[in-house]
N, C-alpha and C positions, 0 to 999 in steps of 0.2 A: 392475485393481481386485483385490478379493478380499483374503485375508489373507496379508500378506507377512511374517509373522513379528514385526512390531514391537508394542510393548506399549502404544500409546497407546489411552487409553479412548475410548468413543464421543464423549463430551464433547469430547476433545481433538481428535478428528477434525473435529468441527463447528467448532471454533475455528480449526483449519488452514483449513477451507474458507472461513470467513468472513474470515480474513486475506487469502487469495488473492483473493477476491471483491472486497474493499476495494481492494487494489493494482490489479486489472483496472479497477475503476470509475474510480480516479484516472487511469490511464493512458489509458483509451479514452473517457471521458466528461468528464474535466476537472472533476469535480464537488467543489467545495470543502467540501461537506458530509461528505467523508470525511478531511479534514485537521483537525489540531488548530490552534488559534489560533497557536500557536508556529510550526508548520510554514508556515502560510499567511503569516505575517509573514516568515519567512525566504525564501519564494518571491517575494514582492511588495514587500518593505521597507516595507509599510504596516502600521502598528500597529492601525489600527482594523479589526476583523474584518470587517464588513459592506463596508467600501470595499476591503478586501484581497480579499474574495471577487469583488466586481465586476471589479476589475483582473485577477484570476487567470482568471475566466471569459471576459473580453473578450479576453485574450492567448492563450487556450488554442487550440492547433491540434491536430487530430487526428494520431496518428502515421501514418506511412507503412507501418506493419506491422500485423499482426493479433494477436489473442489467441493464435492457434496459434504465433506466432513467440516469444512471451515465455515464459521459463521461470522459474518461481518454485520455489525450491528451500530445503532447510534451514529451513523454518518451525519456529520454537522458541517456544512458548507458555509463559510463567511468569506464572501468575495474570493480572493485567490488562496485562501488556507482552508484546510479541511481536517477534521478529525474523525477517526472511526475505532471502534473497539473490535478486535479480531480475536477470536476463540476457536475452539474446536480442534480439529486434527488429532483427536484421541486422547486429548489432555483437558484438564479443567483450568488450565492457565489462560488468561487473557492478556492481550497487549493493546495498548493505546498507540495508533498510528497517527502521525501528523504528516499531512501532505501540503504541498505548495504547487501552484499553478505556475509553471515557467513556459513562456511562449505558447500559451495555450494548451500545454500538456501537463497532466497531473503527475508529480513525482513525489516519492516517499521522501521525508526530510528526516523524520526520526520514528523509532519504534521503542516503546518502553513497556516492560512488564507492569501490568496494573494490579 
């Protein structure tokens, strides 16, 4: 912690923390409330958001790794959009997550292997 010399504002730090929290909630709780309808449809191939949420939460399985294993880096927030690199979890594969802020809440809009 502490000041490592970067020039993000306190507000920016809050956004970064919120983005990280959103990703962890999705990975470890399988909560479709942190997914945009677009991302939910991409994950389930179901266009009805309520049905897609049921499908997603039914199919969700807790990962075999812990939050300590997940590395979220390079979080960049630009207005109501953010990107983050997510890796770890026992593999050397990383994904680029795109998030959008909807009604003040960060939601995952896309996740692509990078």
